[in-house]
C-alpha positions in Angstrom: 10.4 30.2 44.4 9.9 29.1 40.8 12.7 27.3 38.9 13.7 28.2 35.4 12.2 24.8 34.4 8.8 26.1 35.4 9.1 29.3 33.3 8.1 28.9 29.7 7.4 31.0 26.6 3.9 30.5 25.2 4.0 29.1 21.6 0.8 31.1 20.8 1.4 34.7 22.2 5.1 34.6 23.1 4.6 35.7 26.6 6.6 34.1 29.4 4.6 32.3 32.1 5.1 30.1 35.1 3.8 26.6 34.4 2.3 24.3 37.0 4.3 21.1 37.5 1.3 19.2 36.1 1.1 21.4 32.9 3.1 19.8 30.1 2.4 22.3 27.4 4.0 25.5 26.1 0.7 27.4 26.3 -0.2 30.1 28.8 -3.4 30.1 30.7 -5.1 32.8 28.6 -4.2 31.1 25.3 -5.3 27.7 26.7 -8.7 29.2 27.6 -9.0 30.6 24.0 -8.0 27.2 22.6 -10.6 25.4 24.8 -13.3 27.9 23.6 -12.3 27.3 19.9 -12.4 23.5 20.3 -15.7 23.7 22.2 -17.2 25.8 19.3 -15.9 23.2 16.9 -17.5 20.4 19.0 -20.9 22.1 19.3 -21.2 23.5 15.7 -19.2 21.3 13.4 -19.2 18.0 15.2 -22.7 18.0 16.8 -24.2 20.4 14.3 -26.0 22.6 16.8 -26.1 26.4 17.5 -23.7 27.6 20.2 -26.7 29.2 21.8 -27.7 25.7 22.9 -24.4 24.9 24.7 -26.1 24.3 28.1 -28.4 21.7 26.4 -25.5 19.8 24.8 -22.8 17.4 26.0 -19.7 19.3 27.2 -16.5 19.1 25.2 -14.9 15.6 25.7 -11.6 15.9 27.5 -10.0 13.8 24.7 -10.7 16.5 22.1 -9.0 19.2 24.2 -6.0 16.9 24.7 -5.7 16.3 21.0 -5.8 20.1 20.4 -3.0 20.6 23.0 -0.6 18.2 21.2 0.6 21.1 19.0 1.9 22.8 22.2 3.6 19.7 23.7 7.4 19.4 23.7 8.6 17.6 20.7 8.9 13.8 21.4 6.2 13.7 24.0 4.0 11.9 21.5 6.8 9.8 19.9 6.8 12.0 16.8 9.9 13.1 14.9 8.5 16.5 14.7 5.6 18.6 16.1 2.1 17.9 14.9 0.8 20.1 12.1 -2.5 21.8 12.2 -3.8 19.5 9.4 -2.9 16.4 11.4 -4.5 17.8 14.5 -7.7 18.8 12.6 -7.9 15.3 11.1 -7.5 13.6 14.5 -10.0 16.0 16.1 -12.6 15.3 13.5 -12.2 11.5 13.9 -12.3 11.6 17.7 -15.3 14.0 17.6 -17.2 11.7 15.2 -16.5 8.7 17.4 -17.7 10.5 20.5 -20.8 11.8 18.7 -21.6 8.2 17.6 -21.1 6.9 21.1 -23.5 9.6 22.5 -26.1 8.9 19.8 -26.1 5.2 20.7 -26.5 6.0 24.4 -30.3 6.4 24.0 -32.6 4.9 21.3 -33.6 7.3 18.5 -37.2 8.2 18.5 -39.5 11.0 17.4 -41.3 13.1 20.1 -43.7 15.9 20.2 -42.5 19.3 21.5 -44.2 20.4 24.7 -44.0 24.1 23.6 -45.0 24.2 20.0 -46.2 20.6 19.3 -43.9 20.0 16.4 -42.3 16.6 16.0 -38.5 16.4 16.7 -35.8 13.7 17.1 -34.7 12.5 20.5 -31.4 10.6 20.8 -28.4 10.3 23.1 -27.5 13.9 22.4 -30.9 15.7 22.5 -32.9 14.3 25.4 -35.3 17.1 26.1 -39.1 17.6 26.0 -38.8 20.6 23.7 -37.5 20.9 20.1 -34.2 22.7 19.3 -36.0 25.8 17.9 -38.0 26.2 21.2 -34.8 25.6 23.2 -33.1 28.5 21.3 -36.2 30.7 22.0 -36.0 29.7 25.7 -32.3 30.7 25.9 -32.9 34.0 24.1 -36.0 34.7 26.4 -33.8 33.9 29.4 -31.1 36.3 28.3 -33.7 39.0 27.6 -35.3 38.5 31.0 -32.0 39.0 32.8 -31.2 42.0 30.6 -34.4 43.6 31.8 -33.8 42.7 35.5 -30.2 43.8 35.7 -29.2 46.6 33.3 -25.7 46.0 31.9 -25.7 42.3 32.8 -23.5 40.2 30.5 -21.1 43.0 29.8 -17.5 42.7 31.2 -17.3 46.1 33.1 -20.2 45.3 35.4 -18.7 42.0 36.5 -22.1 40.3 36.4 -22.9 37.5 34.0 -26.2 36.1 33.1 -26.9 33.0 35.2 -27.0 29.8 33.1 -30.4 28.6 32.2 -31.5 25.5 34.1 -31.9 22.8 31.5 -32.9 20.1 33.9 -36.6 21.3 33.8 -36.6 20.3 30.1 -35.4 16.7 30.5 -37.7 14.0 29.1 -39.7 12.2 31.8 
């Protein structure tokens, strides 16, 4: 049986939900998924500067960034603040943490220029992009992969069918 302590109202949609004992936020599961997707998009596009199409090629969202985004939904006082975080404060902290994480990733591997195995164009390799193809060819590979599956399984990738396109295997593009 759930206690009243486990029942909460979501600060985003207003629905009541039963929280897990480990969940310290006033945010339901559906809204937390949407928040995660929003922060992930921010990480991929604004922080790393890539297209969302390349998400399988890029480092996943650092847990720290999602935790920062959740601060807005934490009970007042959990972060030793007199009042809840504002969106502006969260955005500022997110951008600073994302910049630090991006810098850490870039330094993970030495920067160099390589030649794309698909088109032959020169491109930059660093701690974020460590593949033997350039970003443009990677986008084409992803789009070709999606088109292939759309031809193989009509209706794939649409919610009613229940089938989703299998993720592209990026390991075959790693630098040797």
